[in-house]
C-alpha positions in Angstrom: -18.1 -33.0 14.6 -16.8 -30.3 17.0 -15.5 -26.9 16.1 -12.1 -27.8 17.5 -11.6 -30.9 15.4 -12.7 -29.2 12.3 -10.1 -26.5 12.3 -7.0 -27.9 14.1 -6.3 -31.0 12.0 -3.0 -30.6 10.1 -2.9 -26.9 11.1 -0.5 -24.7 9.3 2.1 -22.9 11.5 1.7 -19.2 11.9 4.6 -16.9 11.1 5.5 -14.1 13.6 7.0 -10.7 13.1 9.0 -11.1 16.2 10.8 -14.1 14.6 12.4 -12.1 11.9 16.0 -12.8 11.3 18.3 -11.5 8.6 18.9 -14.1 5.8 21.7 -16.5 6.1 22.6 -15.8 2.5 22.2 -13.0 0.0 21.5 -13.5 -3.7 22.9 -10.4 -5.4 22.7 -11.2 -9.2 20.3 -13.5 -11.0 20.5 -14.7 -14.6 17.3 -16.6 -15.8 16.5 -18.4 -19.0 12.9 -19.6 -19.9 12.0 -22.0 -22.6 8.2 -21.5 -22.6 5.9 -24.4 -23.3 2.3 -24.7 -22.1 2.8 -27.8 -19.9 6.6 -28.2 -19.8 8.3 -24.9 -19.3 12.0 -25.2 -18.4 13.6 -22.5 -16.2 17.4 -22.2 -15.8 18.3 -19.9 -12.9 21.9 -18.9 -12.2 22.4 -17.0 -9.0 25.5 -15.4 -7.4 25.2 -16.3 -3.7 27.0 -14.8 -0.8 27.0 -16.1 2.8 25.9 -13.6 5.4 28.3 -13.8 8.3 30.4 -16.5 9.8 28.3 -19.7 10.0 28.0 -23.1 8.3 24.3 -23.3 8.0 23.0 -24.7 4.7 21.4 -22.6 2.0 17.6 -23.3 2.3 15.5 -22.2 -0.7 11.8 -22.0 -1.1 9.9 -24.0 -3.8 6.4 -25.0 -4.5 5.0 -27.4 -7.1 8.3 -27.7 -9.0 10.1 -30.5 -10.8 13.8 -30.3 -10.0 16.0 -31.2 -13.0 19.5 -30.2 -12.0 21.6 -28.4 -9.4 25.1 -27.2 -10.1 27.6 -25.1 -8.1 30.3 -23.2 -10.0 29.4 -25.2 -13.1 29.7 -28.6 -11.6 26.6 -30.8 -11.0 25.9 -31.9 -7.5 23.5 -34.3 -5.8 24.4 -33.6 -2.2 21.2 -31.7 -1.4 17.9 -32.4 0.2 14.7 -31.6 -1.6 11.3 -31.7 0.1 7.8 -30.6 -1.1 8.5 -26.9 -0.1 12.3 -26.5 0.2 15.6 -27.3 -1.3 18.5 -27.4 1.2 22.1 -27.2 0.0 25.1 -27.6 2.2 28.2 -25.9 0.8 31.1 -24.4 2.7 32.2 -21.6 0.4 31.3 -18.0 1.3 30.6 -17.0 -2.4 29.5 -19.3 -5.3 27.4 -19.4 -8.4 24.3 -21.6 -8.0 22.6 -23.1 -11.1 19.2 -24.6 -10.7 17.0 -26.0 -13.5 13.3 -26.7 -12.9 10.3 -27.6 -15.0 6.8 -26.2 -14.4 3.4 -26.6 -15.9 1.9 -23.1 -16.5 -1.2 -24.5 -18.2 -2.4 -26.3 -15.1 -1.6 -23.4 -12.7 -5.2 -22.2 -11.9 -4.0 -20.4 -8.8 -2.7 -17.6 -11.0 0.4 -17.3 -8.8 3.9 -17.8 -10.2 4.0 -18.4 -14.0 0.6 -19.4 -15.5 -0.9 -19.7 -19.0 -4.4 -18.3 -19.5 -6.2 -17.2 -22.6 -3.1 -18.1 -24.7 -0.9 -15.7 -22.7 1.9 -16.5 -20.3 1.8 -14.2 -17.2 3.3 -14.0 -13.8 2.2 -12.9 -10.4 4.9 -13.3 -7.7 3.6 -11.1 -4.8 3.6 -12.2 -2.2 5.2 -15.7 -2.6 4.6 -16.7 -6.2 8.2 -16.7 -7.3 8.8 -20.0 -5.5 6.4 -21.6 -8.0 8.9 -20.7 -10.8 12.2 -21.8 -9.3 13.9 -22.6 -5.9 14.9 -19.3 -4.4 15.2 -17.2 -1.3 11.6 -16.0 -1.7 11.6 -13.1 0.8 11.4 -9.3 0.2 14.8 -8.5 1.9 16.8 -10.4 -0.6 17.6 -7.8 -3.4 19.3 -8.7 -6.7 19.8 -7.5 -10.2 18.1 -9.6 -12.9 18.9 -10.5 -16.5 16.2 -12.6 -18.1 16.1 -14.4 -21.5 12.9 -15.8 -22.8 12.6 -18.3 -25.6 9.2 -19.1 -27.2 7.3 -19.9 -30.4 7.4 -16.7 -32.4 4.0 -17.1 -34.1 2.1 -17.8 -30.9 4.0 -15.4 -28.6 5.5 -12.6 -30.7 5.9 -10.4 -27.6 8.4 -11.6 -24.9 8.6 -9.2 -22.0 10.3 -9.0 -18.6 11.6 -6.3 -16.2 14.0 -3.5 -17.2 15.4 -2.6 -20.6 15.6 -4.8 -23.6 19.3 -5.5 -24.4 19.2 -8.2 -27.1 16.9 -10.3 -29.2 17.2 -12.9 -32.0 15.8 -15.8 -33.9 16.0 -19.4 -32.6 15.4 -22.8 -34.1 12.1 -24.3 -35.2 10.2 -21.1 -35.4 11.2 -19.7 -32.0 12.7 -16.4 -31.0 14.3 -15.0 -27.9 14.6 -11.7 -26.1 16.9 -10.7 -23.2 15.9 -8.1 -20.6 18.1 -6.5 -18.0 17.0 -4.7 -14.9 19.9 -2.6 -13.5 18.1 -1.9 -10.2 18.2 -4.4 -7.4 14.7 -5.8 -6.5 13.1 -8.5 -4.4 11.9 -11.5 -6.4 8.2 -10.6 -5.8 8.7 -7.8 -8.4 9.9 -10.3 -11.1 7.6 -10.3 -14.1 7.4 -12.2 -17.4 4.7 -12.0 -20.1 4.5 -13.8 -23.4 1.7 -13.5 -25.9 0.1 -11.7 -28.9 -1.2 -8.3 -28.3 -2.1 -4.9 -29.8 0.6 -2.5 -28.9 -0.2 1.2 -28.0 2.8 3.4 -27.8 3.6 6.9 -26.5 6.4 8.9 -24.9 7.0 10.9 -21.8 9.7 13.5 -21.3 10.9 13.7 -17.7 11.7 16.9 -15.8 15.4 16.3 -16.4 14.8 15.9 -20.2 14.9 12.1 -20.5 12.5 10.5 -23.0 10.7 7.4 -21.7 9.0 5.0 -24.0 5.5 4.0 -22.9 4.1 0.7 -24.1 0.7 -0.7 -23.4 0.0 -4.3 -24.5 -3.7 -5.1 -24.7 -5.9 -7.9 -26.2 -6.3 -7.8 -30.0 -8.9 -5.4 -31.0 -8.8 -3.3 -27.8 -6.1 -0.7 -28.8 -8.8 2.0 -29.0 -9.7 1.5 -25.4 -6.2 2.1 -24.0 -6.0 5.8 -24.5 -7.3 6.8 -21.1 -4.9 4.5 -19.4 -1.9 6.0 -21.4 -2.9 9.5 -20.5 -3.4 8.6 -16.9 0.1 7.2 -16.7 1.5 10.5 -18.2 -0.5 12.5 -15.6 0.8 10.3 -12.8 4.4 10.6 -13.9 4.2 14.4 -14.1 2.3 14.6 -10.8 5.0 12.6 -8.9 7.7 14.9 -10.3 5.8 18.0 -9.3 4.6 16.8 -5.9 7.5 14.7 -4.6 10.3 15.4 -7.0 10.4 11.7 -8.1 11.4 10.9 -11.7 11.1 7.6 -13.5 14.4 5.7 -13.7 14.3 3.2 -16.6 14.2 3.9 -20.4 10.8 2.1 -20.9 7.6 1.7 -18.9 5.4 -1.2 -20.0 1.8 -2.2 -19.0 0.2 -5.5 -20.0 -3.5 -6.0 -19.6 -4.7 -9.6 -19.0 -8.2 -10.9 -18.3 -7.1 -13.6 -15.9 -5.7 -11.9 -12.8 -6.3 -12.2 -9.1 -6.0 -8.6 -8.2 -6.3 -5.2 -9.9 -2.7 -4.7 -10.9 0.9 -5.4 -9.9 3.8 -2.9 -9.8 6.6 -5.2 -11.2 9.6 -3.0 -11.9 9.1 -1.5 -15.4 6.5 -4.2 -16.4 3.2 -3.6 -14.7 0.7 -6.4 -15.2 -2.9 -5.2 -15.0 -6.3 -6.8 -14.8 -7.9 -5.7 -18.2 -10.8 -4.0 -16.4 -8.2 -1.6 -14.9 -6.8 -0.5 -18.3 -9.5 -0.7 -21.0 -12.2 2.1 -21.3 -14.2 4.0 -23.8 -17.4 5.9 -23.2 -19.7 3.3 -24.5 -18.3 0.4 -22.5 -16.9 2.0 -19.3 -18.6 4.1 -16.6 -17.2 7.3 -15.0 -16.3 5.1 -12.1 -14.3 2.8 -14.4 -12.5 5.8 -15.8 -11.7 7.1 -12.3 -10.5 3.6 -11.1 -8.3 3.2 -14.1 -6.6 6.6 -13.5 -6.3 5.8 -9.8 -4.8 2.3 -10.3 -2.5 3.3 -13.1 -1.2 6.0 -10.7 -1.0 3.6 -7.8 1.2 1.1 -9.6 3.4 3.8 -11.1 3.9 5.5 -7.7 5.1 2.1 -6.4 8.2 2.6 -8.5 9.6 4.6 -5.6 7.4 3.6 -2.6 7.7 -0.1 -2.9 10.3 -0.8 -5.6 13.2 1.5 -5.0 12.4 1.3 -1.3 10.8 -2.0 -0.4 9.7 -4.0 2.6 12.1 -5.8 4.9 9.4 -8.5 5.6 5.7 -9.0 4.7 4.6 -7.7 8.1 5.8 -4.3 6.9 3.4 -4.5 3.9 1.7 -1.2 4.8 5.1 0.5 4.4 4.6 0.4 0.7 0.8 -0.2 0.3 -0.6 2.3 2.9 1.9 5.0 1.7 1.1 4.3 -2.0 -2.6 4.2 -1.5 -2.3 7.7 0.2 -0.3 8.9 -2.8 -2.8 7.6 -5.3 -5.6 9.2 -3.2 -3.9 12.6 -3.3 -3.3 12.2 -7.1 -7.0 11.3 -7.6 -8.1 14.2 -5.6 -6.0 16.6 -7.7 -7.3 15.0 -10.9 -11.0 15.0 -10.0 -13.5 16.2 -7.4 -11.7 16.3 -4.0 -14.8 15.9 -2.0 -16.4 13.0 -3.8 -13.0 11.3 -3.9 -12.7 11.7 -0.2 -16.3 10.4 0.3 -15.5 7.2 -1.6 -12.4 6.6 0.5 -14.3 7.1 3.8 -17.2 4.9 2.7 -14.7 2.1 2.3 -13.2 2.6 5.7 -16.6 2.9 7.5 -18.3 0.0 5.6 -15.4 -2.5 5.2 -12.5 -1.6 7.4 -14.4 -0.9 10.6 -16.1 -4.3 10.1 -12.7 -5.9 9.7 -11.5 -4.2 12.9 -14.4 -5.6 14.9 -14.3 -9.1 13.4 -12.2 -12.3 13.6 -9.5 -11.1 11.2 -8.8 -7.9 13.1 -5.1 -6.9 12.9 -3.0 -3.8 13.1 -1.7 -2.1 9.9 1.6 -3.8 10.8 0.4 -7.3 11.9 2.2 -9.4 14.4 1.5 -12.9 12.9 -0.1 -14.6 10.0 -0.5 -18.0 8.5 -1.0 -17.2 4.8 0.8 -14.1 3.4 -2.0 -13.5 0.9 -4.3 -12.8 3.8 -2.3 -9.6 4.5 -3.8 -7.9 1.5 -6.7 -6.3 3.5 -8.5 -3.0 3.8 -6.7 -2.5 7.1 -3.2 -2.8 5.7 -4.1 -0.7 2.6 -6.8 1.7 3.4 -6.4 2.2 7.2 -2.7 2.3 6.4 -3.4 5.2 4.1 -5.4 7.0 6.8 -2.4 6.7 9.2 -0.2 8.3 6.5 -2.9 11.0 6.0 -2.8 11.8 9.7 0.9 12.3 9.5 0.3 14.7 6.5 -2.3 16.5 8.6 -0.1 16.9 11.6 3.1 17.8 9.7 1.6 19.8 7.0 2.3 19.5 3.2 5.8 20.9 3.5 6.7 18.9 6.6 5.5 15.7 5.0 7.5 16.4 1.8 10.6 16.9 4.0 10.0 13.6 5.6 9.6 11.9 2.2 12.8 13.4 0.9 14.7 12.2 3.9 13.1 8.7 3.6 14.4 8.3 0.1 17.8 9.8 0.9 18.3 7.3 3.7 16.8 4.2 2.2 16.9 4.2 -1.6 17.8 0.6 -2.7 17.0 -0.9 0.7 14.4 -3.2 2.3 13.2 -1.4 5.4 10.4 -1.2 8.0 7.5 1.0 9.0 9.6 2.4 11.8 12.2 3.6 9.3 9.5 5.6 7.6 8.2 7.1 10.8 11.8 7.9 11.9 12.3 9.9 8.6 9.1 11.9 9.2 10.1 12.5 12.8 13.7 13.5 12.1 12.9 15.7 9.2 10.5 17.8 11.2 12.2 17.5 14.7 9.0 16.2 16.3 8.4 13.3 18.7 6.2 10.7 17.1 6.5 8.1 19.8 2.9 8.1 20.7 1.7 8.2 17.1 3.7 5.0 16.4 1.0 3.1 18.3 -1.2 3.3 15.3 1.1 0.7 13.6 0.9 -1.9 16.3 -2.7 -1.5 17.7 -5.7 -3.0 16.0 -9.3 -1.9 16.3 -11.3 1.3 15.7 -10.9 4.0 18.3 -14.1 5.6 19.6 -14.1 9.2 20.4 -16.8 10.7 22.6 -17.6 14.4 22.2 -19.2 16.7 24.8 -19.7 20.4 24.3 -20.2 23.1 27.1 -21.0 26.7 26.4 -20.7 29.4 29.0 -22.7 32.4 27.6 -21.7 34.7 30.4 -17.9 34.1 30.0 -18.3 33.5 26.2 -16.2 30.4 26.6 -16.9 27.3 24.5 -15.3 24.0 25.7 -15.0 20.7 24.0 -14.4 17.6 26.1 -13.0 14.6 24.2 -12.4 11.1 25.4 -11.0 8.1 23.5 -11.4 4.4 23.9 -10.5 1.5 21.7 -12.6 -1.7 22.4 -10.7 -5.0 22.6 -10.4 -6.9 19.4 -10.0 -10.6 18.4 -6.2 -10.3 18.4 -5.7 -7.8 21.3 -7.4 -7.4 24.6 -5.4 -4.4 26.0 -5.5 -1.1 24.2 -3.5 2.1 24.7 -4.3 5.7 24.0 -3.5 7.0 20.6 -2.5 10.4 19.1 -5.6 11.4 17.3 -5.7 14.6 15.1 -9.1 16.3 15.4 -9.8 18.8 12.7 -12.6 21.2 13.7 -14.4 24.5 13.0 -17.1 26.4 14.8 -20.1 27.9 12.9 -22.4 30.7 14.1 -26.2 30.8 13.6 -25.7 32.4 10.2 -23.4 29.5 9.1 -20.3 31.7 9.3 -17.0 30.4 10.6 -16.0 31.7 14.1 -12.5 32.9 14.8 -10.8 30.4 17.1 -7.8 32.6 18.2 -6.4 36.1 18.1 -4.9 35.5 14.6 -8.4 35.0 13.2 -7.9 31.3 12.3 -11.2 29.6 11.7 -10.1 26.0 11.8 -7.6 24.1 13.8 -6.3 20.6 14.4 -6.6 19.5 18.1 -4.2 16.8 19.3 -6.1 14.2 21.4 -3.2 12.4 23.1 -4.8 11.3 26.4 -7.8 9.3 27.4 -9.7 12.6 28.3 -8.9 16.1 27.2 -10.6 19.5 27.2 -10.1 22.4 24.8 -11.4 25.9 25.4 -12.1 28.7 23.0 -12.7 32.3 24.2 -14.7 35.2 22.8 -17.4 33.0 21.3 -20.5 35.3 21.5 -23.2 32.7 20.9 -23.4 28.9 21.2 -21.8 27.6 18.0 -22.3 24.6 15.9 -19.4 22.2 16.1 -18.0 20.8 12.9 -15.6 18.1 14.1 -13.4 15.6 12.4 -13.6 17.5 9.2 -12.5 15.6 6.1 -12.4 12.5 8.4 -9.2 13.6 10.0 -8.8 10.3 11.8 -10.2 6.8 11.2 -12.4 6.7 14.4 -16.0 6.3 15.4 -17.5 9.5 16.8 -20.1 9.5 19.6 -21.6 13.0 19.7 -25.3 13.7 20.6 -25.5 16.6 18.2 -29.0 18.0 17.6 -30.7 17.6 14.3 -30.8 21.3 14.0 -27.0 21.5 14.3 -26.5 18.7 11.8 -28.8 20.4 9.4 -26.8 23.6 9.8 -23.6 21.8 8.9 -25.3 20.0 6.0 -26.5 23.3 4.5 -23.7 25.8 5.5 -20.4 24.1 6.5 -17.2 25.3 4.8 -16.0 21.7 4.5 -17.9 19.9 1.8 -17.1 16.6 3.3 -18.7 17.7 6.6 -21.8 18.6 4.6 -22.0 15.1 3.2 -21.3 13.5 6.6 -24.0 15.6 8.3 -26.5 14.5 5.6 -25.6 10.9 6.3 -25.9 11.4 10.1 -29.4 12.8 9.6 -30.4 9.8 7.5 -28.8 7.3 9.8 -30.4 8.6 13.0 -33.9 8.5 11.4 -33.5 5.1 9.8 -32.1 3.5 12.9 -34.9 5.0 14.9 -37.2 3.4 12.4 -35.5 0.0 13.0 -36.4 0.3 16.7 -40.0 0.9 15.8 -40.5 -2.0 13.4 -39.7 -0.1 10.3 -41.8 3.0 11.1 -40.0 6.4 11.1 -41.7 9.2 13.0 -43.4 11.6 10.6 -41.6 14.6 12.2 -38.2 13.1 11.5 -39.1 12.4 7.9 -40.5 15.9 7.5 -37.4 17.5 8.9 -35.2 15.6 6.5 -37.4 16.3 3.5 -37.3 20.0 4.4 -33.5 19.9 4.5 -33.3 18.1 1.2 -35.7 20.6 -0.4 -33.5 23.5 0.7 -30.5 21.6 -0.6 -32.2 21.1 -4.0 -33.2 24.8 -4.1 -29.8 26.1 -3.2 -27.6 23.6 -5.0 -23.9 23.3 -4.2 -21.5 24.1 -7.0 -20.4 20.4 -7.1 -23.4 18.5 -8.4 -21.7 15.2 -7.6 -21.6 16.3 -4.0 -25.4 17.0 -4.2 -25.9 13.5 -5.6 -24.0 12.0 -2.6 -26.0 14.1 -0.1 -29.3 12.9 -1.6 -28.2 9.3 -1.3 -29.4 7.2 1.7 -26.6 5.4 3.6 -25.8 1.8 2.5 -26.9 -1.2 4.4 -23.3 -1.9 5.4 -22.9 1.6 6.8 -26.1 1.3 8.8 -25.3 -2.2 10.0 -22.0 -0.8 11.5 -24.2 1.2 13.9 -25.9 -1.8 15.5 -24.6 -4.2 18.1 -26.8 -6.9 16.7 -27.7 -6.3 13.1 -31.4 -6.3 12.3 -31.4 -7.2 8.6 -35.1 -6.9 7.9 -35.4 -3.8 10.1 -32.6 -2.0 8.2 -34.0 -3.0 4.8 -37.5 -1.9 5.7 -36.6 1.4 7.3 -34.1 2.3 4.6 -36.8 1.5 2.0 -39.2 3.8 3.8 -36.8 6.6 3.7 -36.1 6.2 0.0 -39.8 6.0 -0.8 -40.5 9.1 1.2 -38.0 11.1 -0.7 -39.2 9.7 -4.0 -42.8 10.5 -3.2 -42.4 13.9 -1.6 -39.8 15.6 -3.8 -40.9 14.5 -7.3 -40.9 18.1 -8.7 -37.6 19.0 -7.2 -35.9 15.8 -8.3 -37.3 16.1 -11.8 -36.0 19.7 -12.1 -32.6 18.6 -11.0 -32.7 15.6 -13.4 -33.6 17.9 -16.3 -30.9 20.3 -15.4 -28.1 17.7 -15.7 -28.4 16.6 -19.3 -25.1 16.5 -21.2 -24.6 16.7 -24.9 -21.9 14.2 -26.0 -19.8 12.2 -23.5 -16.6 13.6 -22.1 -14.7 12.4 -19.0 -14.7 15.9 -17.6 -15.5 16.9 -14.0 -18.6 19.0 -14.7 -20.1 16.3 -16.9 -19.2 13.6 -14.3 -21.0 15.6 -11.6 -24.0 16.1 -13.8 -24.2 12.4 -14.6 -23.9 11.5 -10.9 -26.7 13.8 -9.8 -29.0 12.9 -12.7 -28.7 9.1 -12.1 -29.4 9.6 -8.3 -32.5 11.6 -9.3 -33.5 9.0 -11.8 -33.4 6.2 -9.2 -35.9 8.1 -7.1 -38.0 9.1 -10.1 -38.2 5.5 -11.3 -40.7 4.9 -8.5 -43.2 7.4 -9.8 -45.8 7.3 -12.6 -43.3 8.7 -15.2 -40.6 6.3 -14.0 -40.8 3.8 -16.9 -40.9 6.4 -19.6 -37.9 8.3 -18.1 -36.0 5.0 -17.9 -36.7 4.1 -21.6 -35.9 7.6 -22.8 -32.5 7.7 -21.1 -31.7 4.1 -22.2 -32.5 4.9 -25.8 -30.6 8.2 -26.0 -27.6 7.1 -23.8 -24.2 7.5 -25.5 -22.3 6.2 -22.5 -22.1 3.3 -20.0 -22.7 5.5 -17.0 -26.1 6.6 -18.1 -27.0 3.1 -19.4 -26.1 1.5 -16.1 -27.9 4.3 -14.3 -31.1 3.2 -16.0 -30.6 -0.5 -15.3 -29.8 0.1 -11.6 -32.8 2.4 -11.2 -35.1 -0.1 -12.9 -33.8 -2.9 -10.7 -34.1 -0.8 -7.5 -37.9 -0.4 -7.9 -38.4 -3.7 -9.9 -39.8 -1.7 -12.8 -41.2 -4.2 -15.3 -39.0 -2.9 -18.2 -35.9 -4.1 -16.3 -35.8 -7.6 -17.8 -36.4 -6.3 -21.3 -33.6 -3.8 -21.0 -31.2 -6.4 -19.5 -31.9 -8.7 -22.4 -31.0 -5.9 -24.9 -27.9 -5.1 -22.9 -26.8 -8.8 -23.0 -27.5 -9.1 -26.7 -25.4 -6.0 -27.5 -22.4 -6.9 -25.3 -22.6 -10.7 -25.4 -19.0 -11.1 -26.7 -17.4 -8.4 -24.6 -16.5 -10.2 -21.3 -15.5 -7.1 -19.4 -18.8 -5.3 -20.1 -20.7 -8.5 -19.6 -19.3 -8.6 -16.0 -21.6 -5.6 -15.4 -24.6 -7.6 -16.6 -23.6 -10.5 -14.4 -23.2 -8.2 -11.4 -26.6 -6.5 -12.0 -28.4 -9.8 -12.1 -26.5 -11.2 -9.1 -27.4 -8.1 -7.0 -31.1 -8.2 -7.8 -33.0 -8.8 -4.5 -35.7 -11.2 -5.9 -37.2 -14.4 -4.5 -35.8 -16.5 -7.3 -32.2 -15.1 -7.0 -30.5 -18.6 -6.5 -32.1 -19.9 -9.7 -30.8 -16.8 -11.5 -27.4 -17.4 -10.1 -27.4 -20.9 -11.5 -28.3 -19.5 -14.9 -25.5 -17.0 -14.7 -22.9 -19.6 -13.9 -24.1 -21.7 -16.8 -23.6 -18.7 -19.2 -21.1 -19.4 -22.0 -18.9 -16.6 -20.8 -18.8 -17.6 -17.1 -15.7 -19.4 -15.9 -14.6 -20.4 -12.4 -11.1 -20.0 -13.5 -11.6 -16.2 -14.2 -11.5 -14.1 -11.0 -13.5 -11.3 -12.7 -16.4 -13.6 -13.4 -16.4 -15.0 -9.9 -16.4 -11.6 -8.3 -19.2 -10.4 -10.6 -21.5 -13.2 -9.7 -20.6 -14.8 -6.3 -18.8 -11.7 -5.0 -21.7 -9.4 -5.8 -24.2 -11.8 -4.3 -22.2 -12.3 -1.1 -21.3 -8.7 -0.4 -24.2 -6.7 -1.9 -27.3 -8.8 -2.2 -28.4 -8.4 1.4 -31.8 -10.1 1.3 -30.6 -13.0 -0.8 -27.4 -13.7 1.1 -29.2 -13.3 4.5 -32.3 -15.3 3.6 -33.5 -16.8 6.9 -33.6 -20.3 5.3 -29.8 -20.3 5.0 -29.8 -20.8 1.2 -27.7 -17.8 0.6 -25.0 -18.8 3.0 -25.0 -22.3 1.6 -24.6 -21.0 -2.0 -21.6 -19.0 -1.1 -20.1 -21.8 1.0 -20.5 -24.2 -2.0 -18.7 -21.7 -4.2 -15.9 -21.3 -1.8 -15.4 -25.1 -1.4 -15.2 -25.4 -5.2 -12.8 -22.5 -5.6 -10.5 -23.8 -2.8 -9.4 -26.5 -5.3 -9.0 -23.9 -8.2 -7.9 -20.6 -6.8 -7.5 -20.3 -3.0 -6.8 -16.6 -3.1 -10.2 -15.8 -4.6 -11.9 -18.3 -2.4 -10.5 -16.7 0.8 -11.7 -13.2 -0.2 -15.3 -14.4 -0.6 -15.5 -15.8 2.9 -15.6 -12.4 4.7 -19.5 -12.1 4.8 -19.8 -15.5 6.4 -17.0 -14.7 8.9 -19.1 -11.9 10.3 -21.6 -14.3 11.9 -21.2 -12.8 15.4 -22.9 -9.5 14.3 -26.2 -11.2 13.8 -29.0 -12.9 15.8 -28.8 -16.5 17.0 -30.7 -18.0 14.2 -28.4 -16.5 11.5 -25.4 -17.2 13.7 -26.1 -20.9 13.7 -26.7 -21.0 10.0 -23.5 -19.1 9.1 -21.3 -21.1 11.6 -22.7 -24.3 10.1 -21.4 -23.3 6.7 -18.1 -22.3 8.1 -17.8 -25.7 9.8 -18.6 -27.4 6.5 -15.8 -25.5 4.8 -13.4 -26.2 7.6 -14.1 -30.0 7.3 -13.1 -30.1 3.6 -10.0 -32.1 2.8 -6.9 -30.2 1.6 -8.1 -26.9 2.8 -5.8 -24.2 1.6 -3.8 -22.1 4.2 -5.6 -19.0 2.8 -9.0 -20.4 3.9 -7.8 -22.3 6.9 -6.6 -19.1 8.6 -9.8 -17.2 8.0 -12.2 -20.1 8.8 -10.4 -21.0 12.0 -10.3 -17.5 13.3 -13.9 -17.0 12.4 -15.1 -20.1 14.3 -13.0 -19.3 17.3 -14.0 -15.6 17.5 
């Protein structure tokens, strides 16, 4: 079996951005009626259709897995149409007409969780990107905007709540114990924003008064018995609504805002107009069952989906190649919101970790693509860290270059020009450019160029002339999708520190920081009146998503770590010190030079003695870089070398700084849980310290004490993770107690699943089999799959990369099984296997073998086909 044969049979056809054409027809008004039944739901769709231009081409509608019952035009049934597996083609010569289509679908058998599906006795929809075609035949593309009126009929006892987009305009009783509700959305939207939910829930209600004085009804629908866990999500929504008014002048436009939490959902949440559908884990929280991270994520995701009301709904994408238009922009908005609501530095650290560990890897792998891609086979594969998170970094660079006020002017002009339209990334950049009278021609290249730019830094100090010069050069390596690269406009935020850690003035006005514009392949920047060689703090706050090559001395890095004005720079300097020492250890078979360890320990000791105000920052600075972060620094990843050297660094800290760590741990105790920043910071630092202290003689007693007195999930998981980290014997006992307590709470039990799946033990595959045999595990639930298979594939380094290939085989088996159930989830699990080229030949052969086995499966989904074929031909 050859690579070529395995991935080219019945190959799906790629779609190209350059092939975009305006639609032949527009659908401007839609009236839908649903008669909900688990396996035989009828859908009647009436659409007002208008021909676009002077042509006689047929109306071609998208459909998938539909049973067509009837087609009528202007009230008269027709049979002069052609219906294939994926399309309905209708030839009709009028320029405007009413089209009526009746279909039947089977929600109960829809395990893909796209379109309309029934799970856990609840009807739900997910239509982004192309799920609406699984409900009815339609022009399923984002540039077809219509108003919708939707009537839903269902059994009243089973489904007392019938929900859809917009405002409720009528309701009533039907025959045989049924009832109906009609919803009307007055704002034109693409069909991917259509939503329908029917089920039985607990309802949590609140109100929000807008800046103009309008009262908005807020309704959260959650599983029975979970109303008490919705409070944080409700408050997060109110914070987001107020923040968007104050920051961007954007007010909510409907009379009601609804959120439904469901357990079976492929993603985190969906921004459907007026009716957001959320994964339950992104809504439900209380101190005993949710961690500080859960609370943070809920606030962030609630904000993200709300912010989409303007950046995604009111102004949407012309085509799916423009996905970063709404997602990159909205991720940036939710990041700014989260920063304002919590610790700015730890929020930024978490964002940058994702870029460095995941997005940089994507840039260098087979799925490399720009934030505005040029082609794709399966639209679901567009939902990547590049489109979302690198897209947000591109927006952040605009914010950095234009300033807060300039960025706001650009946003105002963007909405003024494009409200109610489907537009492109170029339209957004044009608004920023025109509002500020600047030329952004060079900056636009970020949208079309893939890969991670690499910036080399050289510093030269002339003591006699008191001139300090920085020489910068940029280069972007070729990627899987692009061989030729152009120079980019890279904003470089920098500051100079003197020997006392004070900021140097950079100009006659006394400014101590500046943003340099690197716009050429090589550039020099000079600063005069610098009386001593300074310490360069460069790319502060990660001002551009680039890799930096800078042979900075350990003394300079330590100075930044201990004294820099920018807290993010302090963290990054700590990580650089760790990284340099650990990678040096990898080169020397896991042995780090004593002087390197001693220097780092001395820095950490100073840090612990002179603690920063933000204890969460201190916790981050004490934490050794992750395996993924370290692996990004190696041309060929040495799995065992990284694990051994990283372990040595952690052990050295745990052994040498016992007293200091114990003092910091004791200082961070909280009395009674509150999701409040000082407490969050205390918990973060104390659990970092606990992980180190778990190695020592008092480790087990400290773990037991914290576990027994913990009144919150953050501290409980802190114990379990620390016990797992050092394989403390009490781990299995505590895990058993945890499972016994939370056995019937599936969301909390996901944490138990994940803890076991991430344990780096010799018998991990046997444990995985036990986990998947658990009563609450289901391959039809994405949360369970991610907790077990996802945790193992992405985070259990030694288990996944076992040299006998068993880890690769386990993940491939799971992907093959999921391909038949839920292709979206399956395709998202394949990423670790697709990175085979980063490893040595033995591992490469094993990983490629599993990719070939997946490729050779019959009925391979387009989602998987695209990723497997690109990985094998990389």
